[in-house]
Backbone as JSON Lines, residues from 0, in Angstrom:
{"i":0,"aa":"M","n":[-19.14,-1.39,-13.89],"ca":[-18.31,-1.37,-13.32],"c":[-18.16,-1.19,-11.82]}
{"i":1,"aa":"D","n":[-18.23,-1.88,-10.41],"ca":[-18.23,-1.05,-9.38],"c":[-17.04,-1.08,-9.18]}
{"i":2,"aa":"L","n":[-16.3,-0.6,-9.2],"ca":[-14.87,-1.02,-8.83],"c":[-14.4,-1.0,-7.12]}
{"i":3,"aa":"F","n":[-15.28,-0.39,-6.04],"ca":[-14.68,-0.12,-5.18],"c":[-15.83,-1.15,-4.05]}
{"i":4,"aa":"S","n":[-16.95,-1.82,-4.68],"ca":[-17.22,-3.13,-4.01],"c":[-16.41,-4.27,-4.41]}
{"i":5,"aa":"H","n":[-15.72,-4.51,-5.63],"ca":[-15.18,-5.54,-5.81],"c":[-13.42,-5.53,-5.38]}
{"i":6,"aa":"S","n":[-13.09,-4.27,-5.17],"ca":[-11.42,-3.98,-5.31],"c":[-11.41,-3.58,-3.53]}
{"i":7,"aa":"W","n":[-11.95,-2.61,-3.23],"ca":[-11.37,-1.69,-2.26],"c":[-11.85,-2.09,-0.93]}
{"i":8,"aa":"L","n":[-13.66,-2.43,-0.84],"ca":[-13.89,-2.85,0.04],"c":[-13.4,-4.32,0.68]}
{"i":9,"aa":"P","n":[-13.18,-5.47,0.41],"ca":[-12.31,-6.32,0.66],"c":[-11.37,-5.52,1.12]}
{"i":10,"aa":"F","n":[-10.11,-5.01,1.23],"ca":[-8.9,-4.28,1.62],"c":[-9.27,-3.91,2.57]}
{"i":11,"aa":"L","n":[-10.27,-2.88,2.93],"ca":[-11.01,-2.06,3.81],"c":[-10.9,-3.15,5.09]}
{"i":12,"aa":"Y","n":[-11.63,-4.25,4.77],"ca":[-12.72,-4.77,5.69],"c":[-11.61,-5.81,6.43]}
{"i":13,"aa":"Q","n":[-10.75,-6.26,5.3],"ca":[-9.34,-7.09,5.78],"c":[-9.03,-6.62,6.94]}
{"i":14,"aa":"Y","n":[-7.88,-5.44,6.27],"ca":[-7.01,-4.72,7.43],"c":[-7.76,-3.5,8.29]}
{"i":15,"aa":"S","n":[-8.98,-3.5,8.71],"ca":[-9.48,-2.96,9.85],"c":[-10.13,-4.04,10.87]}
{"i":16,"aa":"F","n":[-10.49,-4.94,10.31],"ca":[-10.59,-6.12,11.25],"c":[-9.16,-6.6,11.65]}
{"i":17,"aa":"G","n":[-8.47,-6.68,11.27],"ca":[-6.9,-6.83,11.01],"c":[-6.37,-6.14,11.72]}
{"i":18,"aa":"L","n":[-6.6,-4.94,11.72],"ca":[-5.73,-4.16,12.74],"c":[-6.26,-3.86,13.56]}
{"i":19,"aa":"L","n":[-7.64,-4.09,14.25],"ca":[-8.38,-4.31,15.52],"c":[-8.29,-5.3,16.6]}
{"i":20,"aa":"I","n":[-7.43,-6.58,15.36],"ca":[-7.81,-7.63,16.31],"c":[-5.62,-7.65,16.86]}
{"i":21,"aa":"F","n":[-5.14,-7.45,15.58],"ca":[-3.74,-7.37,15.74],"c":[-3.68,-5.92,17.03]}
{"i":22,"aa":"G","n":[-4.14,-5.28,17.4],"ca":[-3.8,-4.04,18.53],"c":[-4.35,-4.28,18.97]}
{"i":23,"aa":"G","n":[-5.61,-4.87,19.35],"ca":[-6.4,-5.47,20.52],"c":[-4.83,-6.43,21.12]}
{"i":24,"aa":"G","n":[-4.48,-7.48,19.96],"ca":[-3.39,-8.29,20.85],"c":[-2.25,-7.59,21.41]}
{"i":25,"aa":"L","n":[-1.67,-6.68,20.96],"ca":[-0.21,-5.94,21.29],"c":[-1.1,-5.1,22.52]}
{"i":26,"aa":"F","n":[-2.36,-4.56,22.88],"ca":[-2.52,-4.21,24.27],"c":[-2.83,-4.9,25.23]}
{"i":27,"aa":"A","n":[-3.59,-5.97,24.66],"ca":[-2.72,-7.35,25.48],"c":[-1.54,-7.4,26.12]}
{"i":28,"aa":"I","n":[-0.88,-7.38,25.14],"ca":[0.94,-7.67,25.57],"c":[1.17,-7.16,26.76]}
{"i":29,"aa":"F","n":[0.68,-5.59,25.72],"ca":[1.26,-4.58,27.05],"c":[0.53,-4.14,28.7]}
{"i":30,"aa":"K","n":[-0.38,-4.52,28.22],"ca":[-1.17,-5.05,29.87],"c":[-0.29,-5.88,30.57]}
{"i":31,"aa":"A","n":[-0.06,-6.97,30.32],"ca":[0.23,-8.08,30.83],"c":[1.66,-7.7,31.06]}
{"i":32,"aa":"Y","n":[2.61,-7.65,30.65],"ca":[4.46,-7.14,30.82],"c":[4.04,-6.26,31.36]}
{"i":33,"aa":"G","n":[3.44,-5.53,31.0],"ca":[4.0,-3.44,31.33],"c":[4.6,-3.2,30.59]}
{"i":34,"aa":"P","n":[4.9,-1.84,30.85],"ca":[5.7,-0.9,29.55],"c":[7.1,-0.86,29.92]}
{"i":35,"aa":"K","n":[7.74,-1.39,31.05],"ca":[8.65,-1.3,31.21],"c":[9.71,-2.93,30.92]}
{"i":36,"aa":"Q","n":[8.99,-3.56,31.43],"ca":[9.35,-4.9,31.24],"c":[9.63,-5.16,29.41]}
{"i":37,"aa":"L","n":[7.93,-4.79,28.87],"ca":[7.8,-5.17,27.37],"c":[9.26,-4.15,26.59]}
{"i":38,"aa":"W","n":[9.05,-2.81,26.6],"ca":[10.12,-2.11,25.88],"c":[11.39,-2.3,26.52]}
{"i":39,"aa":"G","n":[11.77,-2.94,27.31],"ca":[13.34,-3.52,27.76],"c":[13.08,-4.74,27.18]}
{"i":40,"aa":"E","n":[12.63,-5.78,27.0],"ca":[13.55,-7.24,26.7],"c":[12.56,-7.03,25.02]}
{"i":41,"aa":"Y","n":[11.54,-6.92,24.82],"ca":[11.16,-7.36,23.09],"c":[10.8,-5.77,22.6]}
{"i":42,"aa":"K","n":[11.32,-4.62,22.86],"ca":[11.41,-3.68,21.81],"c":[11.25,-4.18,20.5]}
{"i":43,"aa":"T","n":[12.41,-4.61,20.41],"ca":[12.65,-4.92,18.91],"c":[11.92,-6.04,17.75]}
{"i":44,"aa":"L","n":[11.27,-7.14,19.22],"ca":[9.96,-7.62,18.15],"c":[8.6,-6.71,18.28]}
{"i":45,"aa":"V","n":[8.73,-6.21,19.27],"ca":[7.51,-5.16,18.73],"c":[7.55,-4.34,17.46]}
{"i":46,"aa":"V","n":[8.7,-3.53,17.34],"ca":[8.62,-2.93,16.14],"c":[8.73,-3.72,14.73]}
{"i":47,"aa":"A","n":[9.04,-4.64,15.0],"ca":[9.24,-5.41,13.94],"c":[7.77,-5.97,13.73]}
{"i":48,"aa":"L","n":[6.97,-6.62,14.41],"ca":[5.23,-6.99,14.09],"c":[5.06,-5.71,13.53]}
{"i":49,"aa":"V","n":[4.74,-4.82,14.02],"ca":[4.23,-3.3,13.75],"c":[4.54,-3.02,12.45]}
{"i":50,"aa":"W","n":[6.34,-3.33,12.31],"ca":[6.39,-2.56,10.47],"c":[5.96,-4.02,9.53]}
{"i":51,"aa":"G","n":[5.98,-5.23,10.04],"ca":[5.21,-6.23,9.61],"c":[4.14,-6.11,8.6]}
{"i":52,"aa":"F","n":[2.87,-5.65,9.59],"ca":[1.98,-5.35,9.4],"c":[2.01,-3.97,8.76]}
{"i":53,"aa":"I","n":[2.21,-3.02,8.46],"ca":[2.25,-2.12,7.47],"c":[2.76,-2.42,6.85]}
{"i":54,"aa":"Y","n":[4.33,-3.33,6.33],"ca":[4.78,-3.58,5.31],"c":[3.96,-4.03,4.47]}
{"i":55,"aa":"V","n":[3.13,-5.39,5.2],"ca":[2.25,-6.46,3.93],"c":[0.83,-5.38,3.47]}
{"i":56,"aa":"T","n":[0.39,-4.8,4.19],"ca":[-0.61,-3.33,3.85],"c":[-0.3,-2.69,2.84]}
{"i":57,"aa":"S","n":[0.71,-2.32,3.06],"ca":[1.42,-1.64,2.12],"c":[1.27,-2.38,0.51]}
{"i":58,"aa":"I","n":[1.91,-3.41,0.97],"ca":[2.03,-4.61,-0.81],"c":[0.82,-4.21,-1.28]}
{"i":59,"aa":"H","n":[-0.61,-4.79,-0.18],"ca":[-1.4,-5.2,-0.71],"c":[-2.07,-4.07,-1.09]}
{"i":60,"aa":"L","n":[-2.0,-2.8,-1.03],"ca":[-2.4,-1.72,-1.23],"c":[-1.68,-1.44,-2.71]}
{"i":61,"aa":"L","n":[-0.53,-1.34,-2.77],"ca":[-0.14,-1.31,-4.1],"c":[-0.31,-1.82,-5.18]}
{"i":62,"aa":"M","n":[-0.52,-2.93,-4.87],"ca":[-0.91,-3.78,-5.69],"c":[-2.44,-3.79,-6.16]}
{"i":63,"aa":"T","n":[-2.86,-3.43,-5.72],"ca":[-4.44,-3.33,-5.49],"c":[-4.65,-1.92,-6.65]}
{"i":64,"aa":"I","n":[-3.84,-1.23,-6.26],"ca":[-3.77,0.6,-6.9],"c":[-2.79,0.0,-8.7]}
{"i":65,"aa":"A","n":[-1.76,-0.76,-8.78],"ca":[-1.58,-1.34,-9.71],"c":[-1.87,-2.06,-10.77]}
{"i":66,"aa":"A","n":[-2.96,-2.78,-10.1],"ca":[-3.49,-3.51,-11.0],"c":[-4.83,-2.6,-11.05]}
{"i":67,"aa":"L","n":[-6.14,-1.83,-10.73],"ca":[-6.76,-1.13,-11.24],"c":[-6.6,0.01,-12.01]}
{"i":68,"aa":"N","n":[-5.01,0.75,-11.66],"ca":[-4.78,1.46,-13.08],"c":[-3.76,1.56,-14.33]}
{"i":69,"aa":"D","n":[-3.47,0.1,-14.39],"ca":[-2.61,-0.58,-15.15],"c":[-1.32,-0.07,-14.94]}
{"i":70,"aa":"A","n":[-0.84,-0.03,-14.3],"ca":[0.69,0.79,-13.54],"c":[1.61,-0.45,-13.52]}
{"i":71,"aa":"P","n":[2.52,-1.08,-14.07],"ca":[2.98,-2.31,-13.81],"c":[4.48,-1.82,-12.82]}
{"i":72,"aa":"W","n":[4.47,-0.05,-13.42],"ca":[6.0,0.11,-12.56],"c":[6.2,0.21,-11.02]}
{"i":73,"aa":"L","n":[4.78,-0.22,-10.61],"ca":[5.11,-0.12,-9.21],"c":[5.58,-0.89,-8.54]}
{"i":74,"aa":"Y","n":[5.06,-2.34,-9.03],"ca":[5.96,-3.28,-8.5],"c":[6.74,-3.48,-7.94]}
{"i":75,"aa":"L","n":[7.7,-2.27,-9.3],"ca":[9.42,-2.11,-9.01],"c":[9.4,-1.58,-7.41]}
{"i":76,"aa":"V","n":[8.32,-0.42,-6.94],"ca":[8.49,0.12,-5.74],"c":[8.27,-0.97,-4.86]}
{"i":77,"aa":"I","n":[7.38,-1.66,-5.09],"ca":[7.52,-3.17,-4.02],"c":[8.98,-4.4,-3.44]}
{"i":78,"aa":"L","n":[9.09,-4.78,-5.15],"ca":[10.46,-4.93,-5.16],"c":[12.07,-4.25,-3.83]}
{"i":79,"aa":"S","n":[11.59,-2.95,-4.7],"ca":[12.57,-1.54,-3.69],"c":[12.24,-2.34,-1.76]}
{"i":80,"aa":"G","n":[10.73,-2.34,-1.59],"ca":[10.49,-2.04,-0.29],"c":[11.23,-3.16,0.24]}
{"i":81,"aa":"Y","n":[10.99,-3.91,-0.34],"ca":[11.35,-5.65,-0.26],"c":[13.06,-5.7,0.1]}
{"i":82,"aa":"I","n":[13.11,-5.26,-0.95],"ca":[15.12,-4.86,-0.66],"c":[15.48,-4.83,0.42]}
{"i":83,"aa":"M","n":[14.81,-3.65,0.79],"ca":[15.64,-2.21,1.76],"c":[15.35,-2.81,2.93]}
{"i":84,"aa":"T","n":[13.8,-3.84,3.09],"ca":[13.48,-4.33,4.12],"c":[14.15,-5.48,4.93]}
{"i":85,"aa":"T","n":[14.75,-6.44,3.94],"ca":[15.58,-7.35,4.23],"c":[16.97,-6.62,4.21]}
{"i":86,"aa":"L","n":[17.73,-5.8,3.97],"ca":[18.53,-5.16,4.35],"c":[18.77,-5.04,6.32]}
{"i":87,"aa":"F","n":[17.36,-3.97,5.86],"ca":[17.27,-3.52,7.36],"c":[17.47,-4.48,8.45]}
{"i":88,"aa":"L","n":[16.49,-5.71,8.17],"ca":[16.57,-6.52,9.2],"c":[17.06,-7.27,9.17]}
{"i":89,"aa":"S","n":[18.59,-7.62,8.1],"ca":[19.3,-8.23,7.78],"c":[20.56,-7.97,8.99]}
{"i":90,"aa":"R","n":[20.7,-6.2,8.91],"ca":[21.9,-5.65,9.5],"c":[20.81,-5.26,11.15]}
{"i":91,"aa":"Y","n":[20.21,-4.74,11.49],"ca":[19.46,-4.53,12.79],"c":[18.72,-5.64,13.55]}
{"i":92,"aa":"V","n":[18.66,-6.37,13.34],"ca":[17.75,-7.45,14.08],"c":[18.79,-8.54,14.01]}
{"i":93,"aa":"R","n":[19.31,-8.66,15.4],"ca":[20.16,-10.28,15.79],"c":[19.76,-10.94,16.87]}
């Protein structure tokens, strides 16, 4: 059974096009507002958006690795990442 085409190819397709669309949207916003206004007013929001993309991608990556390698302990890594992100966002984003 070819595991690459059934598990990794959709992952690469989804997040490569997602990164292209997400990056294009951020680039359009950056060009529309300009660097000074964007970083002055919306720095926290942009950082949260980028972190969210990285976070969701890493959750999907870890779940795929855990499923293919029969490593259920990786779900504890995902849970700890969720807890750390929740604590960080509840403390620093107001």
